[in-house]
C-alpha positions in Angstrom: 80.1 124.1 41.4 83.4 122.1 43.0 84.3 122.5 46.8 88.3 121.8 47.8 88.3 120.0 50.7 91.2 120.5 52.4 92.4 117.8 55.0 95.3 118.1 57.5 98.5 116.1 57.0 98.4 114.8 60.4 94.7 113.4 59.9 95.8 111.9 56.5 98.6 110.1 58.2 96.9 109.0 61.7 94.5 107.7 59.2 96.9 105.4 56.7 98.3 103.8 60.1 95.3 103.6 62.0 95.6 100.6 65.1 92.9 98.1 63.8 91.8 95.8 66.6 94.4 92.3 67.2 94.1 89.6 65.1 93.7 86.1 66.9 96.4 83.9 66.3 97.6 80.7 68.1 100.3 81.5 71.1 101.8 79.3 72.7 104.4 79.0 75.6 107.0 76.4 75.0 109.6 77.4 77.7 109.5 78.6 81.2 112.2 79.0 83.4 113.9 80.4 86.7 117.0 81.4 87.5 118.3 82.9 90.8 120.8 85.5 89.7 121.9 87.1 93.2 121.4 87.0 96.5 122.3 88.6 100.0 124.6 87.0 101.5 126.3 85.4 99.1 127.9 81.8 98.1 128.5 80.0 100.6 125.8 81.1 103.1 123.4 80.9 100.2 123.9 77.8 97.5 122.7 77.4 94.6 123.2 80.7 92.8 122.8 80.3 89.1 120.3 77.8 89.3 116.4 77.5 89.8 116.9 76.4 93.9 118.8 78.4 96.6 119.2 77.0 100.2 120.7 77.8 103.5 121.0 77.7 107.1 121.8 75.0 108.7 119.2 72.4 109.5 117.3 71.3 113.1 114.2 69.8 111.3 114.6 66.3 109.4 117.9 67.7 108.1 116.2 70.0 105.3 117.3 73.3 104.8 115.3 76.8 103.6 115.1 77.6 100.9 113.5 79.4 97.5 112.9 77.8 93.8 110.9 78.4 90.6 109.5 75.5 88.5 107.9 76.9 85.1 105.2 75.1 83.7 106.2 74.9 80.4 107.3 72.2 78.9 105.2 70.7 77.6 104.2 73.8 75.8 100.4 75.2 76.5 98.0 77.2 74.3 97.4 80.9 75.7 94.6 83.0 74.7 94.7 86.8 74.5 93.9 89.1 77.4 93.0 85.9 79.7 94.9 85.3 82.7 97.3 82.3 83.0 99.9 80.8 84.7 103.5 80.3 83.7 105.0 78.6 86.8 105.2 78.6 90.8 107.3 79.6 93.4 108.1 77.8 96.3 109.3 78.6 99.8 111.0 75.6 101.8 110.2 77.1 105.3 112.1 74.6 107.9 113.5 75.7 110.9 117.6 76.5 110.9 120.0 78.4 112.8 123.0 79.9 110.9 123.0 82.6 108.3 119.9 83.2 106.2 118.4 84.8 103.2 117.6 88.4 103.0 117.4 89.5 99.2 117.4 87.4 95.9 117.0 88.2 92.6 114.8 86.0 90.0 115.1 86.2 86.3 112.0 84.5 84.9 112.7 83.4 81.1 109.6 82.7 79.3 109.5 81.5 75.2 106.5 82.3 73.1 105.7 81.0 70.0 103.1 83.2 67.9 102.0 82.2 65.0 105.2 80.5 63.8 107.6 83.0 65.5 109.6 82.1 68.7 110.2 85.0 70.9 111.9 85.1 74.8 110.8 87.3 76.9 112.9 87.8 80.4 111.3 89.3 83.6 113.2 90.1 86.7 111.4 89.8 90.5 113.7 91.3 93.5 112.6 89.2 96.9 113.2 90.3 100.7 113.3 87.5 103.3 112.4 88.0 106.7 113.5 85.0 109.0 111.9 85.5 111.7 112.0 84.2 115.5 110.2 80.6 115.9 109.2 80.7 119.0 109.5 83.9 120.8 109.4 84.3 124.6 106.4 86.5 124.5 104.1 83.7 122.6 103.1 87.1 119.5 104.5 86.1 116.5 105.9 88.9 113.7 103.0 89.1 111.5 100.7 90.0 114.8 99.0 86.4 115.5 99.8 84.4 118.2 102.3 81.6 117.7 101.0 77.7 117.1 97.7 79.4 115.6 96.9 79.8 112.0 99.6 80.4 109.9 101.7 80.3 112.8 101.0 76.4 114.1 104.2 75.2 113.4 106.3 78.4 115.2 105.8 81.9 114.1 105.3 82.0 110.0 108.5 83.9 107.7 107.7 87.1 105.5 108.3 86.8 101.8 108.3 90.3 99.8 108.6 90.4 96.1 108.3 92.8 93.3 108.8 93.0 89.8 111.6 95.6 88.0 109.0 97.5 85.6 112.1 97.5 82.7 112.0 94.3 82.7 109.6 92.8 79.8 109.4 94.3 76.4 107.1 94.4 73.4 107.6 92.7 70.2 105.8 92.3 66.8 105.1 89.4 64.4 103.4 90.6 61.1 101.5 93.4 61.8 100.9 92.8 65.8 102.7 94.2 68.7 102.7 91.7 71.2 103.3 92.2 75.6 103.7 90.0 78.2 102.2 91.4 81.1 103.6 89.8 84.0 100.5 90.3 86.7 102.8 88.7 89.4 102.6 86.2 92.3 99.5 84.6 93.4 98.9 83.3 97.2 95.7 82.0 97.9 94.5 82.3 94.4 94.6 86.6 95.5 97.5 88.8 93.7 100.2 89.8 96.6 103.1 91.3 97.2 104.0 89.7 100.3 103.0 86.9 101.8 103.4 85.0 105.8 104.7 81.1 105.1 104.2 78.1 107.5 107.0 76.6 109.1 108.2 73.2 108.5 106.1 73.6 105.2 106.6 74.4 101.5 105.2 77.4 100.8 103.8 77.9 96.6 102.8 80.9 94.7 102.0 81.0 91.4 103.2 83.5 88.8 100.3 84.9 86.6 100.4 86.8 83.6 98.2 87.2 80.4 98.9 88.3 76.9 98.5 91.7 75.6 98.0 92.3 71.5 97.5 95.5 69.3 97.6 95.4 65.5 98.7 98.3 63.0 98.1 98.8 59.6 101.2 98.9 57.1 100.1 100.9 54.0 100.2 98.8 50.8 102.5 100.1 48.1 100.2 102.1 46.1 98.5 103.6 48.9 102.1 104.4 50.0 102.5 106.2 46.2 99.0 108.0 46.3 100.1 109.4 49.6 103.4 111.0 48.3 101.7 112.5 45.3 99.3 114.2 48.1 102.3 115.4 49.7 104.0 116.9 46.2 100.7 118.1 45.2 100.2 119.6 48.8 103.8 121.4 48.5 102.4 122.4 44.7 99.3 124.2 46.0 101.8 125.9 49.1 104.2 127.6 46.3 101.4 128.8 44.0 99.6 130.3 47.2 102.7 132.2 47.8 103.3 133.3 44.2 99.8 134.7 43.9 
C-alpha cells in the first residue's frame, strides 16, 4: 500500500531557498579613500575638514603642526580573498609640540569601492576618534600613560592618546548574482595588533593600519520550473485541506 508522506510547508520553503556555500569569484579593491567630515573644535582651530588631512595648533618644533591623515591603499587596485584579512589603508597621527587649541574629537568617513565578478560597489564606514593632547614635560616626570618621561614611548616627551571606534551601522550587505557580500572592517592595527586606542610618540608620525575582510554567503534562487512545482504543491495542499473539512 502506498503511504502519503506529508512534508510541512516550512520545510519545503526552506529547502527551496537553502543557503549554499559561497563560490569563489574575483574580488578587487579599486579605490579606498578617507575624509575627515567633522572635528571638535571646528574651523578655524582645526583646518582641513572635508579632506583626507586635518591639522591644528601653533607649531613650536620645526614649523610642524599636529594632525591626522588617512591614506587608502587603492588605487592601484589589489585583489582580495574571501575571509582573508587585508589592509585598506593607513591612519597617521602627526604628533608634534604645539600651543593653542588642540583637537578633541574627529570623524573619519572611509569609502571603499569593490569590484566583484565585474560589478562595482562602494561601501562607506564611519570611525569616531577621541584625542588627548597630554602635557609633554610634566613637573612630576610621570606621563599620562603611567610611564616615565624620556623613556620608551615617552622618549621625546609624554605620548598623546588616540582612541577610535567604529559606527556599527555604517557598513552594508550587497548582492552580486546569487551571493551576498559584506565588508567587515576589523578596525585599526597598531604594532600588528588590533587596538581601540594607542599612545603616540612626540616628534614622530605614528601609524595604524585599517584592516578588514570580505565575508560572503550564497543563496539558491529557485528555477521557474521549481517555482511552478511549488505553486502546484500549494494548490494540492489547499485542496486536501478542503476535502478533509468536507469529510
